[in-house]
N, C-alpha and C positions, 0 to 999 in steps of 0.2 A: 504494500500500500504506500502511495506517495505521501511524503511528509509535507505538511503545510508550513510555509514560512511566512513571516510578516511581509517580507519583500514580495513574495509571490502574490499574497493577498492584495497588496497595494497596486500591482500591475492590472488587476481585474476590478478594482474599485471604481465606482462611478466617477470619481475625481480624475482618474487616469484616462477616461474616455475622451478622445478629441472630438470637439464639436465643430463641424464645418458650417460656414455661413451659407445661406441660400443664395445662389448666384443667378442673376438676371441677365437675359440677353439684352442687346442694345434695343431691339424692337420693343421689349417689355419696358425698359427704362424710358424710351422715347414716348411710349403711350402714357406712362405714369406722369412724365413731365409735360406732355403735350407740346413737344418741340420737334423740329426737323432734325434729320440726321446730321446735316452740316453743323448745327448748333451743338448737338451731342458730341460729335467728334472734336469740336473746338473746346468743349468743357473737359474732355479727357486729355487732349494734348496740352492744355494749359495747366493741368493738375488740379483745377477747381473741383472736378469730380474724380474720385479715385476709382480706377478700374485696372483690370489685368488683361493682357493680350495673350491668348493661348493659340498655339499652332499657327494657323494661317493669318495673314496680315489684317483681315477684318473680323477675326474671331475674338471679340472682346466680351468680357463679363464684368458686371458690377455687383458687389454684394448688397443685400438689402440694408445692412448696417451702414455701408458707405453712402448709399443713396439717402438714407435717413439723416446721416450726418451732414451731407451736402444741403439738404432741404432745411435743416435746422440753422445752418450757417447763413443760408440765403434769407430766411425769415429774419434772423437777427440783424444782418446787414441792411435789409430793407427798412426795418424799424429804426435803425440808427440814422439812415439817410432821411427818413421822414421826419424824425425828431430834429435833425440838423437843418431841415428845409432845403436839402440838396437833391430831392427826387424830382425827376421830370418824366412826364408821360411821353413815350416815344411811339410813333406809328408802328403798327405791326408789320413784320416783313413776311414774305411768302413762305420762308422755311420755319418761321416761328409760329 
């Protein structure tokens, strides 16, 4: 019979289980943000929105957590701009 050790028990404990974030496709992110793909690629390339490129050159994924963090920052920055009187309404563009 195998002897149980404290170390072996820790490897199978719930704390040792890696939790992976839900990864969204760019189509899903685009739909959530209601923006065009050029805007989405600009957010990714600028680093404003954190994403990961997998395999092919257009195979990007964004975690739900990173999307939520981006939106939280955007809301905060918008509130700061409103409070400072620095917000302007811009006409909508075709890709937005």
